[in-house]
C-alpha positions as CSV (number, residue, x, y, z in Angstrom):
1,M,233.7,39.5,-0.5
2,K,235.5,37.7,0.5
3,V,237.0,35.1,-1.6
4,V,240.0,31.8,-1.1
5,A,242.5,32.1,-3.9
6,H,242.1,28.8,-5.6
7,H,242.8,30.0,-8.3
8,S,245.1,33.1,-9.7
9,L,243.3,36.3,-11.4
10,A,245.0,35.5,-14.9
11,E,243.1,31.5,-14.6
12,L,240.2,32.7,-13.8
13,Q,240.1,34.5,-16.7
14,N,241.9,32.3,-19.0
15,L,239.5,29.9,-17.8
16,Y,237.0,32.0,-18.5
17,R,237.7,33.0,-22.0
18,M,238.4,28.6,-22.4
19,E,234.8,27.5,-20.8
20,R,232.2,26.5,-23.7
21,T,229.5,25.9,-21.1
22,A,227.7,29.8,-20.9
23,R,226.2,28.3,-17.7
24,L,230.0,27.9,-16.0
25,A,231.3,30.6,-17.8
26,R,229.2,33.2,-16.2
27,R,230.5,31.1,-12.8
28,I,233.6,31.9,-13.4
29,Q,233.1,35.5,-14.3
30,G,232.0,35.8,-11.3
31,I,234.1,34.4,-8.8
32,Y,236.8,36.6,-11.4
33,L,235.1,40.1,-10.3
34,A,234.3,39.1,-6.8
35,Q,238.4,38.3,-6.2
36,T,239.0,41.8,-8.0
37,G,236.9,43.5,-5.4
38,R,233.9,44.2,-6.7
39,R,230.7,44.4,-4.8
40,C,227.9,42.4,-5.2
41,S,225.8,44.9,-6.7
42,E,227.8,45.2,-9.7
43,I,228.3,41.1,-10.0
44,M,224.8,41.0,-10.3
45,A,225.0,43.7,-12.9
46,V,227.8,41.9,-15.0
47,T,226.3,38.6,-14.4
48,G,222.7,38.7,-15.1
49,T,221.8,37.5,-11.3
50,A,220.3,37.5,-8.1
51,R,222.5,39.0,-5.3
52,R,221.6,35.0,-3.6
53,T,223.3,33.5,-6.2
54,V,226.4,35.1,-6.8
55,Q,226.7,34.8,-2.9
56,Q,226.1,30.9,-3.1
57,W,228.6,31.3,-6.2
58,V,231.4,32.3,-4.0
59,A,230.4,30.2,-1.2
60,K,230.8,26.7,-3.2
61,Y,233.7,28.7,-4.4
62,N,235.5,28.9,-1.4
63,R,234.5,25.4,0.2
64,G,236.2,23.8,-2.6
65,G,236.6,25.1,-5.9
66,L,236.5,25.0,-9.6
67,D,235.4,22.2,-9.2
68,E,232.5,22.7,-6.5
69,L,230.7,25.1,-9.5
70,F,230.0,23.0,-12.5
71,D,226.4,21.0,-11.9
72,K,225.8,18.6,-10.6
73,P,223.3,15.7,-11.7
74,R,219.9,15.9,-11.5
75,P,218.1,12.4,-11.1
76,G,214.7,13.6,-12.6
77,Q,211.7,11.0,-12.6
78,P,213.1,7.5,-13.1
79,T,210.8,5.8,-16.2
80,K,208.0,4.7,-15.9
81,L,208.8,1.6,-18.6
82,P,211.2,-0.1,-17.1
83,R,214.7,-0.3,-18.7
84,N,214.7,-3.8,-18.8
85,S,211.5,-3.8,-21.0
86,E,213.2,-1.3,-23.3
87,E,214.2,-4.1,-26.4
88,E,211.0,-5.5,-25.2
89,F,208.9,-2.2,-26.0
90,L,211.7,-1.7,-29.6
91,R,211.4,-5.3,-30.9
92,R,207.4,-4.3,-30.3
93,L,207.4,-1.3,-32.4
94,E,209.7,-2.5,-35.4
95,Q,207.0,-5.6,-36.0
96,G,204.1,-2.9,-36.7
97,P,200.6,-2.6,-36.1
98,T,199.2,-5.6,-35.2
99,R,194.6,-6.0,-35.7
100,A,194.6,-5.8,-31.8
101,D,195.9,-2.3,-32.8
102,G,193.0,-0.9,-34.7
103,V,195.1,1.1,-36.9
104,R,197.7,0.8,-40.2
105,V,200.5,3.1,-38.6
106,L,201.3,3.6,-35.1
107,N,201.1,7.0,-33.9
108,G,201.3,8.1,-30.5
109,P,197.4,7.1,-29.4
110,A,198.3,3.5,-30.5
111,I,201.6,4.0,-28.9
112,Q,199.9,4.3,-25.4
113,R,197.7,1.4,-25.8
114,I,200.2,-0.6,-26.3
115,L,202.2,0.2,-23.8
116,K,199.2,-0.1,-21.4
117,R,197.8,-3.3,-22.5
118,E,201.6,-4.9,-23.3
119,F,203.8,-3.7,-20.6
120,G,201.1,-1.7,-17.9
121,Q,202.7,1.8,-18.1
122,T,199.9,4.7,-18.6
123,Y,201.8,7.3,-20.5
124,S,201.0,10.8,-21.6
125,L,200.9,11.6,-25.7
126,G,204.3,14.1,-24.1
127,G,206.0,11.1,-22.2
128,V,205.3,9.0,-25.6
129,V,206.6,11.7,-27.2
130,D,209.7,11.6,-25.6
131,L,210.2,8.3,-24.3
132,L,210.2,7.6,-28.0
133,H,213.1,10.0,-29.1
134,R,215.3,8.9,-26.4
135,L,215.4,5.3,-27.3
136,G,216.7,7.1,-30.9
137,Y,213.0,7.7,-32.8
138,S,211.3,11.0,-34.5
139,Y,208.3,12.7,-35.8
140,L,209.2,11.9,-39.2
141,C,206.4,8.2,-40.8
142,P,206.6,6.9,-43.7
143,R,203.4,6.8,-46.1
144,P,200.8,4.4,-45.2
145,R,200.3,1.8,-48.1
146,H,197.3,-0.2,-48.2
147,E,197.0,-3.8,-47.7
148,Q,196.1,-4.9,-51.4
149,A,198.3,-2.2,-53.5
150,D,199.5,-3.1,-56.5
151,P,202.7,-2.0,-57.3
152,A,203.3,-3.7,-60.8
153,A,199.4,-2.0,-61.7
154,Q,200.4,1.5,-60.2
155,E,203.2,2.1,-62.7
156,E,201.3,0.4,-65.7
157,F,198.7,3.6,-65.0
158,K,201.5,5.8,-64.3
159,K,202.7,5.0,-68.0
160,T,199.4,4.8,-69.4
161,F,198.0,7.9,-68.1
162,P,198.0,11.5,-70.6
163,A,200.5,13.6,-69.5
164,S,198.4,16.4,-70.0
165,W,195.9,17.4,-67.3
166,I,192.5,19.1,-68.2
167,R,192.4,23.0,-66.9
168,S,188.9,22.9,-64.7
169,K,186.9,26.5,-65.4
170,P,188.2,29.5,-63.5
171,N,186.1,30.3,-60.5
172,T,183.4,32.9,-61.2
173,P,183.5,35.9,-58.6
174,A,180.1,35.8,-56.7
175,K,177.4,38.1,-58.1
176,P,176.7,41.3,-55.0
177,S,173.3,41.0,-53.4
178,K,170.4,41.9,-55.2
179,S,168.5,42.4,-51.7
180,G,169.2,46.6,-51.3
181,S,170.5,45.5,-47.4
182,R,173.9,47.4,-47.0
183,M,175.6,46.4,-43.2
184,K,177.8,48.7,-41.9
185,P,180.5,46.9,-39.5
186,G,179.9,46.4,-36.1
187,S,176.2,46.3,-36.8
188,V,175.2,43.1,-36.5
189,N,172.8,42.9,-33.1
190,K,174.8,41.0,-30.2
191,G,171.8,39.9,-28.7
192,R,171.8,42.5,-25.3
């Protein structure tokens, strides 16, 4: 395999050792091995890649040096919720649930309905999770509190409730069957 010497062997070896991205380090290692005169099958065995992959690394390196070995940005599918609507969506989430939402705490299905009803976007449950993660939300959810809860009464209850708990009776083991019938494992009629 012919490799254009954009870098010396010592430079490639140093770049390989210093590289923190595993994918790029493996590519640099493949170029280093190719430049030392190793055959493609040997490079494949060392790097754990396919023949075509090694050939592509060498072709890219020959064409433009180390810069060609970097991963290119992958744009992916555009977001369904337009970027200019994200701030409005975040404000809506911060407001919390409304009567129209029909829930006390916003969860995935409730957020799906909000996105459909108020923003005209249909998301899967996984898509909602990805969207929330991208916008800085986590899976944690506060414990819901009843709207008519009285914190003062709850504290008073904690103070006046007896400190010792009453133990319940221990469970009594079930008595053996008196029917006389003993089944063997696997002897059940399977409806044949």
